[in-house]
N, CA, C and O atoms as a printed pandas DataFrame, in Angstrom:
     atom_number atom_name residue_name chain_id  residue_number  x_coord  y_coord  z_coord
0              1         N          MET        A               1  -59.863  -22.636   13.754
1              2        CA          MET        A               1  -59.063  -23.799   14.078
2              3         C          MET        A               1  -59.011  -24.711   12.845
3              4         O          MET        A               1  -60.038  -25.013   12.239
4              5         N          THR        A               2  -57.805  -25.137   12.489
5              6        CA          THR        A               2  -57.675  -26.016   11.327
6              7         C          THR        A               2  -57.870  -27.466   11.742
7              8         O          THR        A               2  -57.511  -27.866   12.849
8              9         N          LEU        A               3  -58.439  -28.235   10.842
9             10        CA          LEU        A               3  -58.675  -29.657   11.087
10            11         C          LEU        A               3  -57.738  -30.477   10.219
11            12         O          LEU        A               3  -57.322  -30.048    9.143
12            13         N          LYS        A               4  -57.420  -31.649   10.703
13            14        CA          LYS        A               4  -56.568  -32.569    9.954
14            15         C          LYS        A               4  -57.221  -33.937    9.997
15            16         O          LYS        A               4  -57.747  -34.344   11.033
16            17         N          THR        A               5  -57.193  -34.657    8.868
17            18        CA          THR        A               5  -57.795  -35.983    8.782
18            19         C          THR        A               5  -56.721  -37.045    8.994
19            20         O          THR        A               5  -55.689  -37.038    8.324
20            21         N          CYS        A               6  -56.971  -37.943    9.919
21            22        CA          CYS        A               6  -56.066  -39.065   10.166
22            23         C          CYS        A               6  -56.150  -40.008    8.965
23            24         O          CYS        A               6  -57.243  -40.418    8.575
24            25         N          THR        A               7  -55.000  -40.354    8.376
25            26        CA          THR        A               7  -55.011  -41.213    7.189
26            27         C          THR        A               7  -55.276  -42.672    7.534
27            28         O          THR        A               7  -55.528  -43.472    6.633
28            29         N          LYS        A               8  -55.228  -43.038    8.803
29            30        CA          LYS        A               8  -55.507  -44.426    9.192
30            31         C          LYS        A               8  -56.982  -44.637    9.512
31            32         O          LYS        A               8  -57.613  -45.536    8.957
32            33         N          CYS        A               9  -57.532  -43.824   10.395
33            34        CA          CYS        A               9  -58.932  -44.022   10.814
34            35         C          CYS        A               9  -59.912  -43.114   10.071
35            36         O          CYS        A               9  -61.110  -43.398   10.054
36            37         N          GLY        A              10  -59.437  -42.037    9.461
37            38        CA          GLY        A              10  -60.309  -41.133    8.704
38            39         C          GLY        A              10  -61.010  -40.083    9.533
39            40         O          GLY        A              10  -61.813  -39.321    8.994
40            41         N          ASN        A              11  -60.735  -40.012   10.833
41            42        CA          ASN        A              11  -61.367  -39.006   11.696
42            43         C          ASN        A              11  -60.752  -37.632   11.479
43            44         O          ASN        A              11  -59.540  -37.506   11.304
44            45         N          GLU        A              12  -61.590  -36.607   11.490
45            46        CA          GLU        A              12  -61.103  -35.235   11.417
46            47         C          GLU        A              12  -60.929  -34.714   12.832
47            48         O          GLU        A              12  -61.872  -34.691   13.624
48            49         N          LEU        A              13  -59.708  -34.297   13.135
49            50        CA          LEU        A              13  -59.379  -33.813   14.473
50            51         C          LEU        A              13  -58.674  -32.469   14.347
51            52         O          LEU        A              13  -58.131  -32.154   13.288
52            53         N          PRO        A              14  -58.674  -31.666   15.421
53            54        CA          PRO        A              14  -57.925  -30.409   15.376
54            55         C          PRO        A              14  -56.440  -30.687   15.124
55            56         O          PRO        A              14  -55.861  -31.606   15.703
56            57         N          ALA        A              15  -55.847  -29.890   14.265
57            58        CA          ALA        A              15  -54.440  -30.072   13.896
58            59         C          ALA        A              15  -53.543  -29.476   14.971
59            60         O          ALA        A              15  -52.919  -28.433   14.776
60            61         N          THR        A              16  -53.491  -30.167   16.121
61            62        CA          THR        A              16  -52.664  -29.722   17.239
62            63         C          THR        A              16  -51.856  -30.910   17.762
63            64         O          THR        A              16  -52.122  -32.062   17.419
64            65         N          GLU        A              17  -50.870  -30.605   18.595
65            66        CA          GLU        A              17  -50.051  -31.660   19.182
66            67         C          GLU        A              17  -50.806  -32.463   20.235
67            68         O          GLU        A              17  -50.296  -33.465   20.735
68            69         N          GLU        A              18  -52.007  -32.033   20.569
69            70        CA          GLU        A              18  -52.837  -32.796   21.491
70            71         C          GLU        A              18  -53.370  -34.058   20.807
71            72         O          GLU        A              18  -53.595  -35.068   21.474
72            73         N          PHE        A              19  -53.573  -34.014   19.498
73            74        CA          PHE        A              19  -54.160  -35.130   18.761
74            75         C          PHE        A              19  -53.179  -35.808   17.797
75            76         O          PHE        A              19  -53.401  -36.954   17.406
76            77         N          PHE        A              20  -52.106  -35.124   17.412
77            78        CA          PHE        A              20  -51.135  -35.662   16.463
78            79         C          PHE        A              20  -49.720  -35.471   17.009
79            80         O          PHE        A              20  -49.429  -34.478   17.674
80            81         N          TYR        A              21  -48.852  -36.433   16.719
81            82        CA          TYR        A              21  -47.450  -36.288   17.106
82            83         C          TYR        A              21  -46.742  -35.333   16.156
83            84         O          TYR        A              21  -47.139  -35.186   15.000
84            85         N          LYS        A              22  -45.679  -34.678   16.656
85            86        CA          LYS        A              22  -44.885  -33.796   15.804
86            87         C          LYS        A              22  -44.075  -34.639   14.823
87            88         O          LYS        A              22  -43.616  -35.731   15.158
88            89         N          HIS        A              23  -43.907  -34.124   13.619
89            90        CA          HIS        A              23  -43.100  -34.805   12.604
90            91         C          HIS        A              23  -42.535  -33.752   11.676
91            92         O          HIS        A              23  -43.290  -33.040   11.014
92            93         N          VAL        A              24  -41.214  -33.642   11.617
93            94        CA          VAL        A              24  -40.584  -32.556   10.877
94            95         C          VAL        A              24  -40.674  -32.713    9.363
95            96         O          VAL        A              24  -40.517  -31.731    8.637
96            97         N          ASN        A              25  -40.923  -33.925    8.869
97            98        CA          ASN        A              25  -40.951  -34.141    7.419
98            99         C          ASN        A              25  -42.289  -33.792    6.774
99           100         O          ASN        A              25  -42.410  -33.846    5.550
100          101         N          TYR        A              26  -43.276  -33.443    7.556
101          102        CA          TYR        A              26  -44.574  -33.077    7.002
102          103         C          TYR        A              26  -44.708  -31.549    6.962
103          104         O          TYR        A              26  -44.144  -30.847    7.801
104          105         N          ALA        A              27  -45.458  -31.049    5.985
105          106        CA          ALA        A              27  -45.591  -29.602    5.777
106          107         C          ALA        A              27  -46.176  -28.898    7.004
107          108         O          ALA        A              27  -45.726  -27.816    7.380
108          109         N          ASP        A              28  -47.179  -29.519    7.620
109          110        CA          ASP        A              28  -47.790  -28.879    8.788
110          111         C          ASP        A              28  -47.075  -29.238   10.090
111          112         O          ASP        A              28  -47.453  -28.755   11.157
112          113         N          GLY        A              29  -46.038  -30.089   10.008
113          114        CA          GLY        A              29  -45.260  -30.447   11.187
114          115         C          GLY        A              29  -45.899  -31.502   12.068
115          116         O          GLY        A              29  -45.432  -31.741   13.182
116          117         N          LEU        A              30  -46.967  -32.143   11.585
117          118        CA          LEU        A              30  -47.669  -33.164   12.368
118          119         C          LEU        A              30  -47.716  -34.470   11.597
119          120         O          LEU        A              30  -47.811  -34.480   10.369
120          121         N          TYR        A              31  -47.649  -35.569   12.328
121          122        CA          TYR        A              31  -47.698  -36.900   11.733
122          123         C          TYR        A              31  -49.067  -37.137   11.099
123          124         O          TYR        A              31  -50.044  -36.501   11.494
124          125         N          SER        A              32  -49.154  -38.034   10.132
125          126        CA          SER        A              32  -50.415  -38.231    9.411
126          127         C          SER        A              32  -51.423  -39.105   10.165
127          128         O          SER        A              32  -52.620  -39.043    9.884
128          129         N          TRP        A              33  -50.957  -39.913   11.111
129          130        CA          TRP        A              33  -51.869  -40.705   11.938
130          131         C          TRP        A              33  -52.111  -39.987   13.253
131          132         O          TRP        A              33  -51.217  -39.314   13.766
132          133         N          CYS        A              34  -53.305  -40.122   13.801
133          134        CA          CYS        A              34  -53.596  -39.520   15.103
134          135         C          CYS        A              34  -52.896  -40.324   16.208
135          136         O          CYS        A              34  -52.449  -41.448   15.977
136          137         N          LYS        A              35  -52.809  -39.749   17.387
137          138        CA          LYS        A              35  -52.130  -40.408   18.502
138          139         C          LYS        A              35  -52.800  -41.719   18.876
139          140         O          LYS        A              35  -52.118  -42.672   19.254
140          141         N          SER        A              36  -54.102  -41.784   18.780
141          142        CA          SER        A              36  -54.833  -43.003   19.111
142          143         C          SER        A              36  -54.461  -44.147   18.156
143          144         O          SER        A              36  -54.236  -45.274   18.596
144          145         N          CYS        A              37  -54.399  -43.856   16.858
145          146        CA          CYS        A              37  -54.034  -44.885   15.867
146          147         C          CYS        A              37  -52.581  -45.326   16.043
147          148         O          CYS        A              37  -52.269  -46.510   15.917
148          149         N          CYS        A              38  -51.697  -44.373   16.333
149          150        CA          CYS        A              38  -50.292  -44.712   16.566
150          151         C          CYS        A              38  -50.155  -45.638   17.772
151          152         O          CYS        A              38  -49.402  -46.611   17.741
152          153         N          SER        A              39  -50.886  -45.323   18.821
153          154        CA          SER        A              39  -50.826  -46.119   20.041
154          155         C          SER        A              39  -51.329  -47.540   19.804
155          156         O          SER        A              39  -50.686  -48.503   20.221
156          157         N          SER        A              40  -52.471  -47.676   19.140
157          158        CA          SER        A              40  -53.014  -49.013   18.894
158          159         C          SER        A              40  -52.114  -49.812   17.949
159          160         O          SER        A              40  -51.978  -51.026   18.101
160          161         N          TYR        A              41  -51.504  -49.138   16.978
161          162        CA          TYR        A              41  -50.592  -49.822   16.067
162          163         C          TYR        A              41  -49.386  -50.359   16.830
163          164         O          TYR        A              41  -48.973  -51.497   16.608
164          165         N          ARG        A              42  -48.811  -49.549   17.735
165          166        CA          ARG        A              42  -47.658  -49.987   18.517
166          167         C          ARG        A              42  -48.004  -51.173   19.402
167          168         O          ARG        A              42  -47.222  -52.118   19.507
168          169         N          LYS        A              43  -49.172  -51.135   20.042
169          170        CA          LYS        A              43  -49.578  -52.247   20.905
170          171         C          LYS        A              43  -49.759  -53.527   20.093
171          172         O          LYS        A              43  -49.295  -54.590   20.505
172          173         N          ASN        A              44  -50.428  -53.436   18.946
173          174        CA          ASN        A              44  -50.622  -54.620   18.106
174          175         C          ASN        A              44  -49.298  -55.159   17.594
175          176         O          ASN        A              44  -49.099  -56.373   17.541
176          177         N          ARG        A              45  -48.396  -54.270   17.218
177          178        CA          ARG        A              45  -47.089  -54.696   16.721
178          179         C          ARG        A              45  -46.305  -55.391   17.824
179          180         O          ARG        A              45  -45.659  -56.408   17.572
180          181         N          TRP        A              46  -46.351  -54.862   19.036
181          182        CA          TRP        A              46  -45.658  -55.472   20.168
182          183         C          TRP        A              46  -46.214  -56.866   20.435
183          184         O          TRP        A              46  -45.448  -57.799   20.674
184          185         N          ASN        A              47  -47.537  -57.020   20.398
185          186        CA          ASN        A              47  -48.150  -58.329   20.624
186          187         C          ASN        A              47  -47.741  -59.323   19.543
187          188         O          ASN        A              47  -47.475  -60.488   19.840
188          189         N          ARG        A              48  -47.687  -58.868   18.279
189          190        CA          ARG        A              48  -47.254  -59.765   17.202
190          191         C          ARG        A              48  -45.815  -60.211   17.414
191          192         O          ARG        A              48  -45.490  -61.378   17.193
192          193         N          LEU        A              49  -44.956  -59.302   17.838
193          194        CA          LEU        A              49  -43.558  -59.653   18.087
194          195         C          LEU        A              49  -43.447  -60.653   19.229
195          196         O          LEU        A              49  -42.675  -61.608   19.146
196          197         N          GLN        A              50  -44.211  -60.441   20.289
197          198        CA          GLN        A              50  -44.155  -61.364   21.418
198          199         C          GLN        A              50  -44.669  -62.746   21.022
199          200         O          GLN        A              50  -44.120  -63.756   21.462
200          201         N          ASN        A              51  -45.710  -62.802   20.202
201          202        CA          ASN        A              51  -46.270  -64.084   19.781
202          203         C          ASN        A              51  -45.373  -64.819   18.814
203          204         O          ASN        A              51  -45.457  -66.043   18.710
204          205         N          SER        A              52  -44.509  -64.103   18.097
205          206        CA          SER        A              52  -43.636  -64.758   17.139
206          207         C          SER        A              52  -42.367  -65.302   17.779
207          208         O          SER        A              52  -41.598  -65.999   17.117
208          209         N          ARG        A              53  -42.133  -65.002   19.039
209          210        CA          ARG        A              53  -40.949  -65.510   19.730
210          211         C          ARG        A              53  -41.051  -67.018   19.887
211          212         O          ARG        A              53  -42.059  -67.611   19.502
212          213         N          GLN        A              54  -40.032  -67.642   20.441
213          214        CA          GLN        A              54  -39.967  -69.096   20.507
214          215         C          GLN        A              54  -40.770  -69.696   21.654
215          216         O          GLN        A              54  -40.617  -70.882   21.946
216          217         N          ILE        A              55  -41.604  -68.926   22.300
217          218        CA          ILE        A              55  -42.379  -69.453   23.410
218          219         C          ILE        A              55  -43.579  -70.197   22.833
219          220         O          ILE        A              55  -44.636  -69.612   22.600
220          221         N          LYS        A              56  -43.396  -71.494   22.608
221          222        CA          LYS        A              56  -44.451  -72.305   22.011
222          223         C          LYS        A              56  -45.180  -73.135   23.057
223          224         O          LYS        A              56  -46.354  -73.458   22.879
224          225         N          ALA        A              57  -44.507  -73.481   24.138
225          226        CA          ALA        A              57  -45.147  -74.261   25.178
226          227         C          ALA        A              57  -46.128  -73.373   25.926
227          228         O          ALA        A              57  -45.805  -72.234   26.263
228          229         N          PRO        A              58  -47.333  -73.891   26.188
229          230        CA          PRO        A              58  -48.285  -73.080   26.942
230          231         C          PRO        A              58  -47.768  -72.810   28.353
231          232         O          PRO        A              58  -47.024  -73.625   28.898
232          233         N          PRO        A              59  -48.146  -71.685   28.952
233          234        CA          PRO        A              59  -47.656  -71.360   30.295
234          235         C          PRO        A              59  -47.927  -72.450   31.315
235          236         O          PRO        A              59  -47.152  -72.616   32.256
236          237         N          SER        A              60  -49.023  -73.204   31.147
237          238        CA          SER        A              60  -49.321  -74.279   32.098
238          239         C          SER        A              60  -48.237  -75.347   32.067
239          240         O          SER        A              60  -47.915  -75.918   33.109
240          241         N          GLU        A              61  -47.660  -75.634   30.884
241          242        CA          GLU        A              61  -46.582  -76.610   30.771
242          243         C          GLU        A              61  -45.334  -76.122   31.495
243          244         O          GLU        A              61  -44.642  -76.910   32.140
244          245         N          ILE        A              62  -45.045  -74.838   31.393
245          246        CA          ILE        A              62  -43.862  -74.291   32.038
246          247         C          ILE        A              62  -44.014  -74.382   33.553
247          248         O          ILE        A              62  -43.056  -74.715   34.250
248          249         N          LYS        A              63  -45.214  -74.087   34.073
249          250        CA          LYS        A              63  -45.437  -74.124   35.510
250          251         C          LYS        A              63  -45.387  -75.546   36.058
251          252         O          LYS        A              63  -45.011  -75.747   37.213
252          253         N          LEU        A              64  -45.765  -76.550   35.234
253          254        CA          LEU        A              64  -45.796  -77.928   35.701
254          255         C          LEU        A              64  -44.406  -78.564   35.749
255          256         O          LEU        A              64  -44.229  -79.611   36.371
256          257         N          MET        A              65  -43.442  -77.955   35.113
257          258        CA          MET        A              65  -42.089  -78.500   35.144
258          259         C          MET        A              65  -41.530  -78.382   36.556
259          260         O          MET        A              65  -41.712  -77.370   37.233
260          261         N          THR        A              66  -40.856  -79.427   36.979
261          262        CA          THR        A              66  -40.257  -79.396   38.302
262          263         C          THR        A              66  -38.802  -78.974   38.198
263          264         O          THR        A              66  -38.195  -79.050   37.129
264          265         N          ALA        A              67  -38.260  -78.537   39.298
265          266        CA          ALA        A              67  -36.850  -78.161   39.339
266          267         C          ALA        A              67  -35.980  -79.374   39.032
267          268         O          ALA        A              67  -34.905  -79.236   38.449
268          269         N          TYR        A              68  -36.438  -80.555   39.421
269          270        CA          TYR        A              68  -35.687  -81.779   39.165
270          271         C          TYR        A              68  -35.572  -82.041   37.661
271          272         O          TYR        A              68  -34.504  -82.411   37.174
272          273         N          GLN        A              69  -36.672  -81.849   36.927
273          274        CA          GLN        A              69  -36.643  -82.050   35.475
274          275         C          GLN        A              69  -35.670  -81.081   34.810
275          276         O          GLN        A              69  -34.935  -81.464   33.900
276          277         N          ILE        A              70  -35.663  -79.846   35.254
277          278        CA          ILE        A              70  -34.771  -78.843   34.690
278          279         C          ILE        A              70  -33.317  -79.206   34.997
279          280         O          ILE        A              70  -32.454  -79.098   34.125
280          281         N          GLU        A              71  -33.041  -79.637   36.236
281          282        CA          GLU        A              71  -31.681  -80.036   36.597
282          283         C          GLU        A              71  -31.222  -81.232   35.773
283          284         O          GLU        A              71  -30.054  -81.310   35.392
284          285         N          GLN        A              72  -32.132  -82.165   35.493
285          286        CA          GLN        A              72  -31.778  -83.316   34.644
286          287         C          GLN        A              72  -31.365  -82.853   33.253
287          288         O          GLN        A              72  -30.378  -83.341   32.704
288          289         N          LEU        A              73  -32.117  -81.912   32.679
289          290        CA          LEU        A              73  -31.774  -81.397   31.357
290          291         C          LEU        A              73  -30.438  -80.663   31.374
291          292         O          LEU        A              73  -29.653  -80.781   30.432
292          293         N          LYS        A              74  -30.174  -79.908   32.436
293          294        CA          LYS        A              74  -28.903  -79.186   32.537
294          295         C          LYS        A              74  -27.732  -80.157   32.613
295          296         O          LYS        A              74  -26.676  -79.897   32.036
296          297         N          GLU        A              75  -27.908  -81.289   33.328
297          298        CA          GLU        A              75  -26.848  -82.292   33.414
298          299         C          GLU        A              75  -26.678  -83.030   32.089
299          300         O          GLU        A              75  -25.559  -83.350   31.687
300          301         N          LYS        A              76  -27.785  -83.293   31.422
301          302        CA          LYS        A              76  -27.744  -84.026   30.153
302          303         C          LYS        A              76  -27.098  -83.193   29.051
303          304         O          LYS        A              76  -26.402  -83.726   28.188
304          305         N          TYR        A              77  -27.332  -81.880   29.086
305          306        CA          TYR        A              77  -26.799  -80.975   28.063
306          307         C          TYR        A              77  -25.923  -79.914   28.732
307          308         O          TYR        A              77  -26.382  -78.791   28.943
308          309         N          PRO        A              78  -24.661  -80.248   29.072
309          310        CA          PRO        A              78  -23.802  -79.264   29.739
310          311         C          PRO        A              78  -23.344  -78.163   28.788
311          312         O          PRO        A              78  -23.408  -78.312   27.567
312          313         N          ILE        A              79  -22.892  -77.080   29.354
313          314        CA          ILE        A              79  -22.374  -75.956   28.567
314          315         C          ILE        A              79  -21.162  -76.431   27.772
315          316         O          ILE        A              79  -20.290  -77.123   28.297
316          317         N          GLY        A              80  -21.124  -76.049   26.509
317          318        CA          GLY        A              80  -20.025  -76.423   25.632
318          319         C          GLY        A              80  -20.309  -77.648   24.776
319          320         O          GLY        A              80  -19.548  -77.948   23.856
320          321         N          LYS        A              81  -21.395  -78.359   25.065
321          322        CA          LYS        A              81  -21.723  -79.558   24.294
322          323         C          LYS        A              81  -22.309  -79.157   22.942
323          324         O          LYS        A              81  -23.165  -78.276   22.862
324          325         N          GLY        A              82  -21.845  -79.803   21.898
325          326        CA          GLY        A              82  -22.397  -79.582   20.573
326          327         C          GLY        A              82  -23.685  -80.369   20.421
327          328         O          GLY        A              82  -23.750  -81.535   20.809
328          329         N          ILE        A              83  -24.716  -79.741   19.857
329          330        CA          ILE        A              83  -26.008  -80.412   19.728
330          331         C          ILE        A              83  -26.614  -80.130   18.360
331          332         O          ILE        A              83  -26.213  -79.213   17.643
332          333         N          GLU        A              84  -27.596  -80.959   18.034
333          334        CA          GLU        A              84  -28.394  -80.755   16.825
334          335         C          GLU        A              84  -29.836  -80.573   17.275
335          336         O          GLU        A              84  -30.389  -81.435   17.957
336          337         N          LEU        A              85  -30.440  -79.463   16.898
337          338        CA          LEU        A              85  -31.830  -79.175   17.241
338          339         C          LEU        A              85  -32.697  -79.418   16.021
339          340         O          LEU        A              85  -32.328  -79.033   14.912
340          341         N          VAL        A              86  -33.839  -80.048   16.212
341          342        CA          VAL        A              86  -34.798  -80.234   15.137
342          343         C          VAL        A              86  -36.101  -79.593   15.585
343          344         O          VAL        A              86  -36.728  -80.040   16.545
344          345         N          GLU        A              87  -36.499  -78.545   14.883
345          346        CA          GLU        A              87  -37.709  -77.809   15.226
346          347         C          GLU        A              87  -38.501  -77.563   13.949
347          348         O          GLU        A              87  -37.993  -76.938   13.018
348          349         N          ASP        A              88  -39.727  -78.042   13.895
349          350        CA          ASP        A              88  -40.585  -77.897   12.715
350          351         C          ASP        A              88  -39.904  -78.434   11.456
351          352         O          ASP        A              88  -40.065  -77.871   10.374
352          353         N          GLY        A              89  -39.149  -79.513   11.596
353          354        CA          GLY        A              89  -38.484  -80.120   10.447
354          355         C          GLY        A              89  -37.188  -79.446   10.040
355          356         O          GLY        A              89  -36.532  -79.907    9.106
356          357         N          LYS        A              90  -36.799  -78.374   10.706
357          358        CA          LYS        A              90  -35.557  -77.667   10.387
358          359         C          LYS        A              90  -34.466  -78.108   11.345
359          360         O          LYS        A              90  -34.705  -78.230   12.547
360          361         N          LYS        A              91  -33.265  -78.350   10.823
361          362        CA          LYS        A              91  -32.136  -78.744   11.648
362          363         C          LYS        A              91  -31.250  -77.535   11.914
363          364         O          LYS        A              91  -31.026  -76.694   11.043
364          365         N          LEU        A              92  -30.761  -77.478   13.131
365          366        CA          LEU        A              92  -29.888  -76.391   13.538
366          367         C          LEU        A              92  -28.774  -76.991   14.383
367          368         O          LEU        A              92  -29.047  -77.664   15.377
368          369         N          PHE        A              93  -27.531  -76.758   14.004
369          370        CA          PHE        A              93  -26.392  -77.274   14.738
370          371         C          PHE        A              93  -25.781  -76.146   15.545
371          372         O          PHE        A              93  -25.664  -75.021   15.061
372          373         N          GLY        A              94  -25.388  -76.448   16.784
373          374        CA          GLY        A              94  -24.809  -75.397   17.598
374          375         C          GLY        A              94  -24.152  -75.928   18.853
375          376         O          GLY        A              94  -24.021  -77.137   19.045
376          377         N          THR        A              95  -23.741  -74.998   19.707
377          378        CA          THR        A              95  -23.083  -75.310   20.969
378          379         C          THR        A              95  -23.849  -74.630   22.095
379          380         O          THR        A              95  -24.217  -73.460   21.986
380          381         N          ILE        A              96  -24.085  -75.361   23.171
381          382        CA          ILE        A              96  -24.800  -74.793   24.317
382          383         C          ILE        A              96  -23.892  -73.778   24.998
383          384         O          ILE        A              96  -22.750  -74.083   25.340
384          385         N          THR        A              97  -24.411  -72.563   25.193
385          386        CA          THR        A              97  -23.599  -71.491   25.783
386          387         C          THR        A              97  -24.063  -71.064   27.168
387          388         O          THR        A              97  -23.327  -70.368   27.867
388          389         N          GLY        A              98  -25.262  -71.461   27.586
389          390        CA          GLY        A              98  -25.720  -71.046   28.910
390          391         C          GLY        A              98  -27.017  -71.712   29.319
391          392         O          GLY        A              98  -27.821  -72.115   28.478
392          393         N          HIS        A              99  -27.209  -71.820   30.634
393          394        CA          HIS        A              99  -28.451  -72.350   31.203
394          395         C          HIS        A              99  -29.061  -71.282   32.098
395          396         O          HIS        A              99  -28.358  -70.589   32.833
396          397         N          PHE        A             100  -30.375  -71.163   32.024
397          398        CA          PHE        A             100  -31.096  -70.194   32.829
398          399         C          PHE        A             100  -32.280  -70.889   33.486
399          400         O          PHE        A             100  -32.390  -72.113   33.418
400          401         N          LYS        A             101  -33.158  -70.135   34.114
401          402        CA          LYS        A             101  -34.253  -70.724   34.892
402          403         C          LYS        A             101  -35.168  -71.597   34.035
403          404         O          LYS        A             101  -35.461  -72.730   34.416
404          405         N          HIS        A             102  -35.628  -71.090   32.882
405          406        CA          HIS        A             102  -36.575  -71.837   32.063
406          407         C          HIS        A             102  -36.085  -72.121   30.653
407          408         O          HIS        A             102  -36.826  -72.699   29.858
408          409         N          PHE        A             103  -34.852  -71.732   30.314
409          410        CA          PHE        A             103  -34.373  -71.946   28.960
410          411         C          PHE        A             103  -32.855  -72.068   28.934
411          412         O          PHE        A             103  -32.168  -71.731   29.899
412          413         N          MET        A             104  -32.346  -72.562   27.796
413          414        CA          MET        A             104  -30.907  -72.601   27.585
414          415         C          MET        A             104  -30.600  -71.840   26.303
415          416         O          MET        A             104  -31.445  -71.729   25.415
416          417         N          THR        A             105  -29.387  -71.321   26.219
417          418        CA          THR        A             105  -28.986  -70.594   25.017
418          419         C          THR        A             105  -28.035  -71.461   24.204
419          420         O          THR        A             105  -27.211  -72.195   24.750
420          421         N          VAL        A             106  -28.169  -71.356   22.888
421          422        CA          VAL        A             106  -27.361  -72.138   21.964
422          423         C          VAL        A             106  -26.791  -71.180   20.927
423          424         O          VAL        A             106  -27.519  -70.366   20.358
424          425         N          LYS        A             107  -25.486  -71.280   20.685
425          426        CA          LYS        A             107  -24.881  -70.477   19.630
426          427         C          LYS        A             107  -24.861  -71.336   18.373
427          428         O          LYS        A             107  -24.184  -72.362   18.314
428          429         N          ALA        A             108  -25.608  -70.901   17.383
429          430        CA          ALA        A             108  -25.708  -71.616   16.116
430          431         C          ALA        A             108  -25.160  -70.716   15.028
431          432         O          ALA        A             108  -25.646  -69.602   14.833
432          433         N          ARG        A             109  -24.181  -71.180   14.344
433          434        CA          ARG        A             109  -23.469  -70.378   13.332
434          435         C          ARG        A             109  -22.976  -69.089   13.953
435          436         O          ARG        A             109  -22.049  -69.111   14.764
436          437         N          HIS        A             110  -23.568  -67.977   13.594
437          438        CA          HIS        A             110  -23.076  -66.699   14.089
438          439         C          HIS        A             110  -24.061  -65.984   15.001
439          440         O          HIS        A             110  -23.856  -64.819   15.341
440          441         N          TYR        A             111  -25.119  -66.662   15.396
441          442        CA          TYR        A             111  -26.106  -65.972   16.224
442          443         C          TYR        A             111  -26.587  -66.893   17.342
443          444         O          TYR        A             111  -26.663  -68.107   17.154
444          445         N          PRO        A             112  -26.912  -66.323   18.507
445          446        CA          PRO        A             112  -27.441  -67.143   19.599
446          447         C          PRO        A             112  -28.951  -67.314   19.471
447          448         O          PRO        A             112  -29.637  -66.465   18.900
448          449         N          THR        A             113  -29.450  -68.400   19.999
449          450        CA          THR        A             113  -30.891  -68.630   20.053
450          451         C          THR        A             113  -31.201  -69.231   21.418
451          452         O          THR        A             113  -30.307  -69.752   22.085
452          453         N          SER        A             114  -32.439  -69.164   21.830
453          454        CA          SER        A             114  -32.822  -69.723   23.119
454          455         C          SER        A             114  -33.857  -70.818   22.912
455          456         O          SER        A             114  -34.711  -70.732   22.030
456          457         N          ILE        A             115  -33.763  -71.849   23.744
457          458        CA          ILE        A             115  -34.667  -72.998   23.674
458          459         C          ILE        A             115  -35.272  -73.196   25.061
459          460         O          ILE        A             115  -34.545  -73.340   26.043
460          461         N          LEU        A             116  -36.580  -73.203   25.140
461          462        CA          LEU        A             116  -37.249  -73.443   26.420
462          463         C          LEU        A             116  -37.124  -74.913   26.804
463          464         O          LEU        A             116  -37.263  -75.796   25.958
464          465         N          TYR        A             117  -36.863  -75.170   28.084
465          466        CA          TYR        A             117  -36.819  -76.553   28.564
466          467         C          TYR        A             117  -38.176  -77.224   28.364
467          468         O          TYR        A             117  -38.240  -78.415   28.060
468          469         N          ALA        A             118  -39.258  -76.468   28.531
469          470        CA          ALA        A             118  -40.600  -77.028   28.360
470          471         C          ALA        A             118  -40.808  -77.509   26.926
471          472         O          ALA        A             118  -41.459  -78.532   26.712
472          473         N          ASN        A             119  -40.266  -76.789   25.938
473          474        CA          ASN        A             119  -40.389  -77.229   24.546
474          475         C          ASN        A             119  -39.657  -78.532   24.305
475          476         O          ASN        A             119  -40.091  -79.349   23.492
476          477         N          ILE        A             120  -38.546  -78.736   25.006
477          478        CA          ILE        A             120  -37.819  -80.005   24.889
478          479         C          ILE        A             120  -38.623  -81.117   25.535
479          480         O          ILE        A             120  -38.750  -82.202   24.968
480          481         N          LEU        A             121  -39.174  -80.856   26.730
481          482        CA          LEU        A             121  -39.920  -81.890   27.457
482          483         C          LEU        A             121  -41.203  -82.316   26.753
483          484         O          LEU        A             121  -41.565  -83.491   26.801
484          485         N          ILE        A             122  -41.894  -81.390   26.104
485          486        CA          ILE        A             122  -43.139  -81.765   25.435
486          487         C          ILE        A             122  -42.893  -82.266   24.016
487          488         O          ILE        A             122  -43.833  -82.685   23.341
488          489         N          GLY        A             123  -41.636  -82.230   23.551
489          490        CA          GLY        A             123  -41.307  -82.765   22.234
490          491         C          GLY        A             123  -41.429  -81.766   21.091
491          492         O          GLY        A             123  -41.323  -82.144   19.924
492          493         N          GLU        A             124  -41.647  -80.515   21.410
493          494        CA          GLU        A             124  -41.748  -79.478   20.365
494          495         C          GLU        A             124  -40.399  -79.285   19.688
495          496         O          GLU        A             124  -40.328  -79.026   18.487
496          497         N          VAL        A             125  -39.319  -79.415   20.475
497          498        CA          VAL        A             125  -37.952  -79.313   19.956
498          499         C          VAL        A             125  -37.228  -80.596   20.323
499          500         O          VAL        A             125  -37.226  -81.000   21.486
500          501         N          LYS        A             126  -36.620  -81.232   19.349
501          502        CA          LYS        A             126  -35.864  -82.453   19.589
502          503         C          LYS        A             126  -34.390  -82.100   19.640
503          504         O          LYS        A             126  -33.898  -81.351   18.796
504          505         N          VAL        A             127  -33.683  -82.633   20.624
505          506        CA          VAL        A             127  -32.248  -82.394   20.773
506          507         C          VAL        A             127  -31.532  -83.720   20.597
507          508         O          VAL        A             127  -31.859  -84.708   21.255
508          509         N          ARG        A             128  -30.546  -83.734   19.697
509          510        CA          ARG        A             128  -29.774  -84.972   19.467
510          511         C          ARG        A             128  -28.343  -84.744   19.859
511          512         O          ARG        A             128  -27.520  -85.653   19.747
């Protein structure tokens, strides 16, 4: 039985599809990382992507918001209204395109972005 060394963790494992994914660009037809390393890398990458999203308000703040507060924000910022967003010192100009349960969407230049109502209420994002 031939062994293959995972280039990420350094473990020597049998060179089979049980331990390595198939990959046509490699001479032996197997990926250089073991399945365990690939799996942990994907999970960590997914968590980093989720943490980098615009969800800055803690979940407790989102739960404490009342339906009345959300309705007030929807009335104050109707669809089609032009707004200026200030977030972390950066200004963004756009038009409100939609309201949802916990966030609103804004079209800024050529791309849409979403703003949580909780971020507006706690002052993380300023709307002018």
